[in-house]
C-alpha positions, 0 to 999 in steps of 0.5 A: 424058638422065638418067644414074645416076652418082657425085657426090663428097663427103668431104674432101681425100684422103678421097673419098666418093661418092653414087650419084645420078640426074641430068640428064647435062648438069649438073655432077658435084656439082650438083643431082640428082633422087634419091639411090640409095645411096653408095660409100665406097672407103676403107671399113675394118673394119665400115664399109659399102663400098657401099649401093644401093637396087636397086629404085629403080635398076631403076625408073630404068633402066626409064624410060631412065636410063643408068648411068655406066661406074663405076656399071655396074661397081658394079651388076654387083658388087652383083648378083653378091654378092647372088645 
């Protein structure tokens, strides 16, 4: 099954997550099919906290990709702020 989930980047104590489409059987940070955005939980000031390519996410969901719990929460927040 294909899933939309977070892949961790950054360094120790400074997480940075890429939102990726990947096979659900693969490890968290291993290869992915497509990168759909990023999430920076430690963003301050002018830094962007969340960037999503909503059209690509909708495409992947239409072909059966399931978002993880955390990505689902981020998507709901992004759609609410966009409206």
